[in-house]
Backbone bond lengths (Angstrom), bond angles and torsions (degrees), N, CA, C in turn:
res aa  C-N    CA-C-N  psi(-1)  N-CA   C-N-CA  omega(-1)  CA-C   N-CA-C  phi
1 M - - - 1.451 - - 1.535 110.17 -
2 L 1.308 115.96 145.44 1.461 122.03 171.77 1.526 107.15 -124.95
3 T 1.327 116.33 118.38 1.462 121.46 178.86 1.522 108.69 -109.97
4 V 1.330 115.85 123.79 1.459 122.25 -177.43 1.525 108.66 -121.96
5 T 1.330 116.61 131.36 1.466 121.63 178.34 1.514 109.61 -123.01
6 S 1.330 116.37 139.02 1.461 122.74 177.31 1.518 108.97 -123.75
7 V 1.357 115.89 137.05 1.464 118.79 177.12 1.529 110.76 -154.26
8 N 1.308 115.42 133.80 1.460 121.73 168.84 1.526 106.32 -82.62
9 V 1.340 116.15 115.42 1.467 120.12 -172.58 1.530 112.98 -86.55
10 N 1.357 117.53 -8.45 1.466 121.22 177.95 1.529 110.97 55.10
11 G 1.345 115.06 46.95 1.461 121.41 -177.43 1.515 110.06 95.72
12 L 1.343 117.35 103.32 1.460 120.26 -172.74 1.527 112.48 -66.85
13 R 1.342 117.78 -34.77 1.460 119.02 179.69 1.527 110.83 -63.55
14 A 1.328 116.54 -42.23 1.468 120.40 178.08 1.522 110.63 -67.63
15 A 1.351 116.84 -42.75 1.460 120.34 -179.60 1.526 111.14 -62.11
16 A 1.346 116.55 -36.62 1.466 120.45 179.88 1.523 111.60 -63.26
17 R 1.323 115.75 -34.36 1.472 119.43 178.93 1.528 111.93 -74.14
18 K 1.339 116.11 -23.39 1.465 120.20 -173.42 1.522 114.25 -98.32
19 G 1.352 118.00 -10.91 1.455 117.57 179.62 1.522 116.52 144.27
20 F 1.336 118.52 -3.76 1.466 120.26 -179.85 1.526 111.86 -60.33
21 V 1.329 116.96 -41.21 1.471 120.59 -177.42 1.522 110.14 -60.39
22 E 1.309 116.41 -44.14 1.469 120.42 179.67 1.534 110.12 -67.08
23 W 1.335 116.46 -39.26 1.459 119.48 178.01 1.524 110.73 -62.62
24 L 1.329 117.43 -44.97 1.470 121.43 -178.64 1.526 110.32 -62.49
25 A 1.334 116.65 -38.72 1.463 120.61 -179.89 1.525 111.50 -65.30
26 G 1.316 116.87 -25.91 1.458 120.22 -175.89 1.512 115.17 -102.04
27 T 1.336 118.04 -6.63 1.459 119.26 -175.63 1.520 112.23 -75.32
28 D 1.331 115.64 149.61 1.458 121.85 174.94 1.521 111.65 -94.32
29 A 1.319 117.59 2.97 1.462 121.01 -175.12 1.522 111.57 -63.46
30 D 1.332 114.70 144.43 1.466 121.46 172.63 1.517 110.41 -87.57
31 V 1.336 116.19 -29.65 1.459 122.55 178.20 1.524 108.08 -136.71
32 V 1.330 116.57 135.00 1.465 122.32 176.01 1.522 107.90 -121.88
33 C 1.324 115.63 124.49 1.463 122.41 -179.97 1.529 108.59 -106.06
34 L 1.324 116.89 122.75 1.459 121.80 -178.12 1.518 110.53 -111.83
35 Q 1.326 115.17 145.65 1.460 122.03 174.11 1.530 110.01 -130.25
36 E 1.317 114.35 160.82 1.463 123.33 -178.00 1.537 110.89 52.32
37 V 1.322 114.92 50.06 1.461 121.97 -179.55 1.528 110.75 -68.94
38 R 1.313 117.01 -38.04 1.468 124.56 175.16 1.536 113.04 54.57
39 A 1.319 117.06 39.81 1.464 121.15 177.91 1.518 109.43 -163.03
40 E 1.330 116.05 150.04 1.449 121.35 171.08 1.525 108.85 -89.29
41 L 1.327 116.10 162.08 1.465 120.40 -176.54 1.526 111.65 -55.49
42 A 1.325 117.11 -40.97 1.473 120.55 -177.91 1.526 112.41 -64.33
43 Q 1.327 117.52 -19.43 1.467 121.52 -179.32 1.528 112.23 -89.38
44 L 1.334 117.31 -6.03 1.457 121.36 -175.81 1.522 111.07 -101.15
45 P 1.328 118.10 138.60 1.468 119.70 172.68 1.517 110.15 -57.55
46 E 1.330 116.49 150.21 1.462 120.87 -175.06 1.525 112.28 -55.94
47 G 1.325 116.45 -40.81 1.454 120.18 -179.29 1.508 114.13 -71.11
48 V 1.320 116.57 -7.04 1.460 121.78 178.07 1.531 110.20 -106.88
49 G 1.324 116.53 -46.11 1.459 120.53 -177.54 1.507 113.68 -77.70
50 T 1.333 116.63 -34.91 1.470 121.66 179.34 1.526 109.32 -138.45
51 P 1.317 117.96 64.58 1.470 120.27 -176.19 1.530 111.88 -66.61
52 E 1.317 115.47 148.07 1.460 121.01 -179.36 1.521 110.60 -61.46
53 G 1.323 115.60 135.47 1.460 120.55 178.53 1.513 114.21 91.97
54 W 1.332 116.58 -1.26 1.469 120.89 -178.32 1.527 110.64 -126.21
55 H 1.328 115.06 144.42 1.462 121.98 167.08 1.522 106.35 -98.85
56 T 1.320 117.26 127.97 1.461 119.97 -173.68 1.522 111.36 -120.13
57 V 1.330 114.50 144.39 1.461 122.72 172.92 1.524 107.12 -128.63
58 H 1.318 117.09 123.85 1.462 121.49 -179.36 1.533 109.57 -115.24
59 A 1.318 115.46 134.72 1.462 121.62 177.94 1.529 108.29 -126.36
60 P 1.329 117.16 80.75 1.471 119.71 -179.66 1.521 111.67 -72.69
61 A 1.311 115.74 160.83 1.463 120.65 176.40 1.515 110.19 -82.01
62 A 1.337 116.05 149.09 1.461 120.33 174.80 1.524 110.26 -62.29
63 A 1.335 116.34 -34.31 1.464 121.13 175.96 1.526 108.36 -76.24
64 K 1.309 117.51 115.30 1.462 122.03 -174.38 1.535 111.40 -60.05
65 G 1.338 114.72 137.86 1.461 120.20 174.68 1.509 115.23 75.15
66 R 1.334 116.93 11.51 1.469 120.15 -179.99 1.524 110.55 -120.65
67 A 1.303 115.88 154.40 1.471 124.03 170.83 1.534 111.22 46.14
68 G 1.321 116.99 -135.08 1.458 122.10 -178.36 1.515 111.97 94.04
69 V 1.342 116.32 127.37 1.465 121.89 176.99 1.526 108.75 -127.57
70 S 1.326 115.54 152.54 1.466 121.40 -179.94 1.516 109.39 -142.85
71 L 1.336 114.65 158.42 1.461 121.77 173.56 1.521 108.86 -132.06
72 Y 1.316 116.64 129.57 1.457 123.02 175.46 1.533 106.57 -114.76
73 S 1.327 117.62 126.38 1.464 120.42 -179.93 1.522 110.23 -133.83
74 R 1.316 115.93 143.48 1.465 120.32 178.33 1.529 110.48 -67.69
75 Q 1.329 115.32 -31.72 1.456 122.04 -176.95 1.523 109.24 -104.11
76 A 1.320 117.31 145.31 1.462 120.59 179.14 1.524 110.37 -65.86
77 P 1.336 118.52 132.86 1.464 120.71 178.88 1.527 111.50 -65.18
78 E 1.330 115.03 146.44 1.454 120.80 174.15 1.528 110.75 -83.41
79 R 1.321 116.22 -24.20 1.466 122.32 -179.16 1.516 108.49 -155.67
80 V 1.322 116.58 146.50 1.465 121.98 178.09 1.529 108.26 -128.93
81 Q 1.328 115.80 137.25 1.467 120.70 176.36 1.513 109.38 -137.01
82 I 1.329 116.17 128.06 1.463 122.00 176.70 1.523 108.44 -108.47
83 G 1.326 116.67 129.10 1.452 120.87 -176.05 1.512 111.48 76.67
84 F 1.338 115.99 178.25 1.466 119.14 -179.54 1.529 111.67 -134.65
85 G 1.338 115.88 27.96 1.454 120.14 172.47 1.521 110.30 -80.17
86 G 1.328 115.36 175.43 1.461 119.70 177.06 1.507 114.72 85.83
87 F 1.328 118.18 9.21 1.461 121.04 179.46 1.531 111.63 -116.67
88 G 1.325 115.66 16.76 1.459 119.90 176.92 1.517 114.60 76.36
89 I 1.325 117.07 18.16 1.472 120.78 -179.17 1.523 108.62 -94.63
90 P 1.329 118.75 120.37 1.465 120.55 -179.15 1.526 111.92 -57.08
91 G 1.321 116.86 130.45 1.457 122.05 175.40 1.506 115.48 87.16
92 A 1.336 118.12 -9.59 1.461 120.09 -175.00 1.525 112.29 -67.00
93 E 1.323 117.15 -36.15 1.467 120.34 -176.23 1.527 112.78 -62.15
94 E 1.332 116.88 -24.08 1.470 120.47 179.14 1.523 111.27 -54.91
95 F 1.318 117.00 -29.13 1.469 120.74 -171.11 1.528 113.49 -104.50
96 D 1.329 117.32 8.46 1.458 119.44 -177.66 1.526 113.02 -66.39
97 A 1.329 117.27 -29.64 1.473 120.39 -179.79 1.530 111.26 -114.94
98 S 1.314 115.82 26.19 1.464 119.88 -175.27 1.519 113.27 -98.37
99 G 1.349 117.31 -0.83 1.462 119.67 -179.30 1.510 112.97 65.55
100 R 1.342 115.54 39.91 1.463 120.32 -175.18 1.528 114.24 -113.57
101 Y 1.351 116.88 -18.73 1.466 117.92 -173.00 1.518 110.55 -154.90
102 V 1.329 115.75 134.20 1.467 122.31 172.32 1.523 107.83 -147.43
103 E 1.344 116.42 142.15 1.459 119.45 178.39 1.521 109.73 -137.61
104 I 1.326 114.69 153.06 1.463 121.45 176.39 1.524 108.83 -133.30
105 D 1.323 115.01 153.07 1.454 121.20 170.99 1.517 109.04 -101.51
106 L 1.317 115.33 128.16 1.454 123.78 169.52 1.526 106.61 -115.92
107 P 1.318 119.59 168.38 1.464 119.41 -179.39 1.533 112.62 -52.96
108 G 1.321 116.37 113.97 1.461 122.07 175.00 1.509 116.47 81.12
109 V 1.337 118.42 -2.33 1.466 119.02 -176.13 1.533 111.58 -151.26
110 T 1.317 115.68 140.87 1.457 122.60 170.30 1.520 107.77 -101.77
111 V 1.337 116.65 128.50 1.464 122.11 -179.86 1.522 108.41 -118.32
112 A 1.325 116.63 132.18 1.465 121.12 -178.33 1.515 111.14 -126.99
113 S 1.346 114.43 148.32 1.464 122.02 173.68 1.522 107.59 -113.63
114 L 1.328 116.27 125.25 1.464 123.31 -174.03 1.520 111.24 -121.95
115 Y 1.330 116.16 134.84 1.464 121.03 169.46 1.527 107.36 -126.77
116 L 1.328 114.87 92.05 1.456 121.15 -178.79 1.529 109.23 -72.53
117 P 1.330 118.74 138.02 1.475 120.05 -178.49 1.526 112.12 -52.86
118 S 1.329 115.82 143.84 1.468 120.14 -175.32 1.525 112.39 -77.80
119 G 1.317 117.51 -36.48 1.460 119.64 178.29 1.515 113.99 77.45
120 E 1.314 114.47 161.89 1.464 122.81 174.20 1.522 106.70 -159.50
121 V 1.312 116.30 119.87 1.460 121.47 -172.17 1.530 111.39 -53.47
122 G 1.338 115.03 132.95 1.458 120.83 175.75 1.511 114.58 80.56
123 T 1.327 118.09 11.97 1.465 121.25 -178.55 1.529 110.76 -127.15
124 E 1.331 115.71 170.72 1.466 121.37 175.99 1.527 111.11 -61.43
125 R 1.322 116.99 -28.84 1.471 119.78 179.22 1.531 110.87 -61.38
126 Q 1.321 117.31 -37.49 1.464 120.32 177.87 1.526 110.22 -71.52
127 D 1.330 117.02 -37.46 1.467 120.33 176.28 1.525 110.38 -60.74
128 E 1.352 115.76 -41.74 1.464 120.37 178.39 1.528 110.51 -62.70
129 K 1.313 116.39 -42.64 1.463 120.86 179.41 1.528 110.42 -60.39
130 E 1.325 116.55 -42.89 1.460 120.41 -179.10 1.529 111.45 -67.03
131 R 1.339 116.68 -38.31 1.473 119.21 177.25 1.523 110.27 -65.05
132 F 1.320 116.29 -40.73 1.462 120.31 178.82 1.527 110.30 -61.24
133 M 1.320 116.62 -48.65 1.460 120.04 -178.21 1.531 110.89 -61.28
134 A 1.335 116.70 -40.43 1.461 120.74 -178.86 1.528 111.44 -61.40
135 A 1.333 117.14 -36.12 1.463 120.73 -179.78 1.527 112.19 -84.85
136 F 1.329 116.76 -31.29 1.470 120.18 -171.40 1.519 112.73 -76.87
137 L 1.319 118.53 -33.61 1.465 119.82 -179.78 1.530 111.76 -60.19
138 P 1.335 119.76 -51.60 1.470 117.71 177.47 1.528 112.44 -62.87
139 Y 1.330 117.13 -30.23 1.464 118.25 176.36 1.526 110.32 -64.18
140 L 1.334 117.43 -45.09 1.464 120.84 179.28 1.524 110.98 -59.87
141 Q 1.324 116.37 -40.08 1.464 119.75 178.75 1.528 110.64 -62.36
142 G 1.334 116.05 -46.18 1.456 120.01 -179.64 1.513 113.07 -67.85
143 L 1.327 115.87 -35.29 1.467 120.58 -179.88 1.517 110.74 -59.46
144 K 1.313 116.22 -44.90 1.464 119.76 -177.30 1.527 110.83 -66.84
145 V 1.327 116.63 -37.51 1.465 120.72 178.34 1.529 110.64 -65.60
146 R 1.330 116.45 -46.29 1.470 120.18 179.61 1.519 111.50 -63.82
147 A 1.332 116.44 -40.79 1.460 120.33 -179.49 1.529 110.74 -64.94
148 A 1.327 116.56 -43.24 1.464 120.44 -179.75 1.527 111.12 -62.24
149 A 1.328 116.28 -38.61 1.464 120.17 179.07 1.526 111.05 -65.01
150 D 1.329 115.23 -22.89 1.467 121.19 -179.46 1.533 111.43 -99.88
151 G 1.343 116.53 8.96 1.458 120.66 -178.87 1.511 113.40 68.43
152 R 1.335 116.00 33.24 1.458 121.14 -171.27 1.536 110.11 -123.13
153 E 1.334 116.93 143.51 1.453 122.02 172.73 1.533 108.96 -93.56
154 V 1.339 116.82 170.27 1.463 122.04 -176.37 1.516 109.78 -132.80
155 V 1.347 116.47 138.31 1.460 121.69 170.13 1.524 108.24 -136.76
156 V 1.317 115.99 123.12 1.469 122.59 -179.15 1.524 107.88 -113.14
157 C 1.335 115.92 116.29 1.456 122.58 -174.73 1.522 109.49 -114.06
158 G 1.320 116.36 145.96 1.450 115.40 173.21 1.506 115.20 159.54
159 D 1.324 112.65 -173.50 1.451 122.41 175.58 1.516 106.84 -91.11
160 W 1.334 115.55 101.51 1.457 121.36 -177.30 1.528 111.52 -84.17
161 N 1.323 117.40 -12.19 1.468 122.80 177.87 1.518 113.27 53.67
162 I 1.330 116.11 32.19 1.470 122.03 173.74 1.521 107.73 -141.60
163 A 1.311 116.76 126.51 1.461 121.94 169.95 1.531 106.56 -90.64
164 H 1.310 116.86 119.29 1.463 120.52 -169.05 1.525 113.57 -74.29
165 Q 1.322 116.86 -47.06 1.464 121.00 -175.25 1.526 110.40 -125.72
166 E 1.319 116.43 170.55 1.457 120.77 179.83 1.529 111.27 -58.81
167 A 1.321 117.18 -31.36 1.469 121.20 179.87 1.521 111.97 -70.62
168 D 1.337 117.29 -7.51 1.459 120.88 -175.34 1.526 114.21 -95.73
169 L 1.330 117.54 2.66 1.463 119.73 171.58 1.515 108.95 -153.68
170 K 1.328 114.94 145.89 1.465 120.49 -173.24 1.527 111.34 -66.59
171 N 1.333 116.33 -51.77 1.468 120.15 -174.96 1.523 111.04 -101.97
172 W 1.333 116.26 62.91 1.461 119.81 -173.86 1.533 112.16 -68.93
173 K 1.326 117.94 -33.36 1.473 119.50 -178.21 1.520 111.48 -63.56
174 A 1.330 117.18 -37.53 1.466 120.99 -178.53 1.520 112.39 -79.16
175 N 1.337 117.57 -8.62 1.469 120.45 -174.30 1.527 113.20 -115.60
176 R 1.335 116.68 17.97 1.465 118.90 -176.94 1.524 113.24 -66.42
177 K 1.335 117.05 -19.71 1.464 120.54 177.96 1.520 112.05 -112.94
178 S 1.335 115.87 16.81 1.464 121.63 -179.16 1.517 110.48 -99.53
179 S 1.338 115.67 144.06 1.460 119.71 173.31 1.522 108.95 -58.33
180 G 1.320 115.79 136.11 1.454 121.53 -175.43 1.511 112.74 104.59
181 F 1.348 116.63 -17.30 1.466 120.13 176.80 1.528 110.86 -141.22
182 L 1.323 116.58 22.12 1.455 120.24 177.87 1.534 110.11 -71.35
183 P 1.314 117.82 146.82 1.477 120.52 -178.86 1.523 112.89 -54.30
184 E 1.348 116.73 -40.31 1.462 118.80 -177.65 1.538 111.90 -70.99
185 E 1.337 117.00 -30.57 1.460 119.85 176.53 1.532 110.58 -70.54
186 R 1.314 115.62 -43.45 1.457 120.50 179.36 1.526 110.95 -64.52
187 A 1.348 115.99 -37.22 1.466 120.45 177.64 1.527 110.58 -65.70
188 W 1.322 116.67 -37.08 1.463 120.35 177.88 1.522 110.53 -63.95
189 L 1.338 117.00 -42.84 1.462 120.02 179.43 1.532 110.61 -66.46
190 T 1.311 116.91 -33.49 1.466 120.15 173.59 1.525 110.28 -60.30
191 R 1.325 117.10 -39.97 1.468 120.89 178.37 1.533 110.81 -64.69
192 V 1.336 117.07 -37.52 1.466 119.95 176.50 1.529 110.14 -59.28
193 L 1.332 116.00 -41.38 1.460 121.05 -175.35 1.524 112.98 -83.07
194 E 1.331 117.47 -25.92 1.457 119.96 -176.71 1.531 111.94 -105.04
195 E 1.325 117.79 -58.72 1.468 119.88 -179.21 1.522 111.90 -67.24
196 A 1.327 116.39 -47.82 1.465 120.18 179.94 1.522 111.57 -81.40
197 A 1.331 116.40 -13.71 1.474 123.23 173.52 1.528 113.61 61.49
198 Y 1.329 115.55 46.64 1.462 120.56 169.31 1.527 108.32 -96.02
199 V 1.319 116.57 160.00 1.464 121.95 -177.82 1.526 109.46 -120.22
200 D 1.320 116.26 127.66 1.463 123.39 173.92 1.524 107.03 -79.18
201 V 1.343 116.70 100.96 1.464 119.14 -167.89 1.528 113.22 -71.86
202 V 1.336 118.15 -28.79 1.465 119.19 176.97 1.533 109.50 -66.89
203 R 1.332 116.24 -46.57 1.463 119.38 179.34 1.519 111.14 -66.77
204 Q 1.314 117.61 -33.75 1.458 121.04 178.01 1.526 111.12 -58.79
205 L 1.336 116.50 -40.34 1.466 120.14 -177.73 1.526 113.01 -90.02
206 H 1.328 116.59 -12.78 1.476 121.06 179.20 1.527 108.64 -131.90
207 P 1.343 117.45 67.38 1.466 120.78 -169.13 1.524 115.53 -73.17
208 D 1.291 118.30 -25.63 1.464 119.86 -170.61 1.517 113.46 -121.79
209 V 1.324 117.28 34.21 1.462 119.95 -178.76 1.528 110.20 -120.78
210 E 1.322 115.21 155.75 1.462 120.75 169.88 1.519 107.32 -76.40
211 G 1.328 117.43 125.18 1.456 119.54 -174.96 1.521 110.14 80.39
212 P 1.328 119.27 -140.20 1.465 127.38 -3.16 1.526 111.38 -67.05
213 Y 1.334 116.20 128.82 1.456 121.49 -175.58 1.526 111.21 -71.11
214 S 1.338 115.12 153.00 1.468 120.13 -178.82 1.521 112.75 -126.54
215 W 1.344 117.45 -8.64 1.477 120.76 178.60 1.525 109.18 -137.40
216 W 1.328 113.88 135.06 1.459 121.27 177.28 1.526 107.71 -134.11
217 S 1.310 116.70 131.21 1.457 120.95 178.66 1.531 110.03 -59.57
218 Y 1.335 115.45 147.95 1.466 119.87 173.76 1.528 110.98 -75.23
219 R 1.328 116.04 -12.20 1.476 119.16 -179.18 1.529 110.35 -76.83
220 G 1.336 115.54 144.40 1.459 120.52 176.01 1.516 112.02 62.15
221 R 1.316 115.55 -144.15 1.469 121.84 -178.79 1.534 109.83 -116.92
222 A 1.332 115.94 40.02 1.462 120.07 -175.44 1.526 112.13 -57.37
223 F 1.345 117.16 -43.98 1.462 120.27 -178.36 1.521 110.73 -67.60
224 D 1.321 116.41 -46.40 1.469 120.05 -178.79 1.521 111.61 -62.15
225 N 1.336 116.60 -33.57 1.467 121.18 -179.76 1.529 112.20 -90.73
226 D 1.321 117.04 0.71 1.466 123.49 -175.03 1.526 110.93 52.11
227 S 1.334 114.78 41.85 1.460 120.78 176.88 1.531 107.81 -93.89
228 G 1.332 115.62 78.84 1.456 120.40 -171.14 1.507 114.73 -121.62
229 W 1.333 113.37 -172.55 1.463 123.31 177.46 1.526 107.82 -128.30
230 R 1.315 116.72 145.66 1.468 121.39 171.95 1.530 107.21 -104.16
231 I 1.318 115.59 89.77 1.466 121.25 -176.74 1.528 111.93 -119.92
232 D 1.333 117.39 -6.64 1.463 121.72 177.75 1.525 107.12 -97.12
233 L 1.321 115.67 107.86 1.459 120.93 -170.43 1.523 111.39 -116.82
234 I 1.319 114.92 147.98 1.456 122.57 168.60 1.521 106.63 -116.54
235 V 1.332 116.36 111.05 1.461 120.58 179.51 1.522 108.56 -115.42
236 S 1.324 115.77 145.44 1.456 119.01 -176.53 1.516 111.06 -140.38
237 S 1.327 115.04 166.77 1.449 120.86 172.54 1.537 108.09 -64.02
238 P 1.344 117.64 150.86 1.471 120.60 -171.67 1.526 114.59 -56.93
239 R 1.323 118.02 -41.82 1.472 119.36 -178.52 1.517 111.44 -63.95
240 L 1.316 116.79 -38.05 1.461 119.49 177.29 1.524 110.29 -69.52
241 A 1.333 116.91 -38.43 1.467 120.79 178.86 1.525 111.67 -60.08
242 E 1.320 116.21 -34.12 1.471 120.13 177.99 1.520 111.18 -61.91
243 R 1.328 116.40 -23.56 1.466 120.65 -176.81 1.533 111.81 -99.02
244 C 1.318 116.78 7.18 1.464 119.84 178.11 1.525 109.02 -78.89
245 V 1.323 116.14 114.62 1.467 120.97 -174.44 1.524 112.67 -102.14
246 K 1.330 116.38 -14.76 1.458 119.71 -179.31 1.527 108.23 -156.39
247 A 1.327 117.15 138.94 1.464 121.81 176.02 1.524 107.49 -151.15
248 Y 1.346 115.57 130.30 1.459 117.97 -172.56 1.521 110.66 -158.80
249 V 1.343 115.04 162.30 1.457 122.95 175.75 1.523 108.13 -101.46
250 E 1.337 116.24 131.55 1.468 121.09 179.29 1.530 108.58 -89.85
251 R 1.328 115.39 75.89 1.467 121.42 -177.48 1.528 109.90 -74.17
252 A 1.318 117.08 131.41 1.464 121.17 179.56 1.528 110.54 -61.75
253 A 1.312 115.68 152.27 1.459 120.54 -178.43 1.525 112.10 -69.30
254 S 1.334 116.59 -26.87 1.457 120.20 -179.47 1.522 109.53 -152.73
255 H 1.334 115.55 164.24 1.460 121.35 179.13 1.523 110.52 -58.63
256 E 1.303 117.19 -38.26 1.466 122.22 -176.60 1.530 112.30 -68.43
257 E 1.332 117.36 -24.57 1.464 120.80 -176.37 1.532 112.76 -91.15
258 R 1.311 117.28 2.88 1.466 120.47 178.91 1.529 110.01 -75.99
259 W 1.332 117.03 141.75 1.459 119.97 173.67 1.526 111.49 -116.32
260 S 1.327 115.93 6.82 1.465 123.25 173.66 1.520 107.16 -157.63
261 D 1.343 116.21 163.81 1.464 117.84 173.57 1.532 111.21 -80.59
262 H 1.339 117.07 -6.29 1.465 123.20 171.68 1.524 108.85 -106.12
263 A 1.328 116.22 156.35 1.468 121.50 172.81 1.514 109.37 -108.55
264 P 1.331 117.56 150.28 1.469 119.42 175.24 1.531 111.43 -62.64
265 V 1.321 114.97 140.99 1.465 122.37 174.81 1.521 107.19 -115.12
266 T 1.324 116.80 128.80 1.465 121.66 -172.50 1.522 111.20 -125.08
267 A 1.330 115.79 139.61 1.465 121.96 173.94 1.523 108.62 -129.49
268 V 1.326 115.48 139.95 1.460 122.16 -179.96 1.528 108.37 -117.59
269 F 1.327 115.62 124.24 1.472 121.66 -179.27 1.519 109.48 -112.88
270 D 1.335 116.01 132.63 1.459 122.22 176.47 1.513 107.58 -92.35
271 L 1.326 116.51 100.68 1.459 121.09 -176.36 1.517 112.63 -87.19
């Protein structure tokens, strides 16, 4: 079995104080993909940055206190890659030091942690998101081809900051002009799933449900009302998706027990 969990920690130092350490100690995951770490390794307590029993890779952003992705694996990686430049894709190098992408090779599988820019309509943040998407789609296509040539499957986990369908957010009608649910963003994610032929394993196993949501705003009573978004996705190459036997969101029992505004998303593959 291979169990992979993805979670946006909304600041790892804060999450560690609220319950992340206890969660990590109790998880059955073989690989944990973190996003929005917002810290360099030297800023993290030893039990958080390099916890016993885990091999860790941290890819902080050059901009202090922003973004940042990490990978924790029980097994030592065979290869580590930060960013997705160097493959001849125009614009990709812009994001090599942005704390947005890291991948590792484990036996038979490449696992990646992704933090796609959140965007904001009419601002430079949305322009950045669009540039990222334009470069990342061809990278995903090439990644799967390279992995297949090496006899390897692919799983890309993370905060994609796009709700793909109406079932992926509670208040979709009010968000049709909001970043994260724009028609062009949703169309891009469709291309990831159709042209690049990746499979959204949570949706594959839960085809006819609202959600399951993975992010709830801290404003109002969004969590209590389950007024959320499903933007934390685990997508994999088709052959690996066929072996996904379980996929679920680890929703906290109560608002007080949350250690991030996102919940961990977990997929279990029978290899």
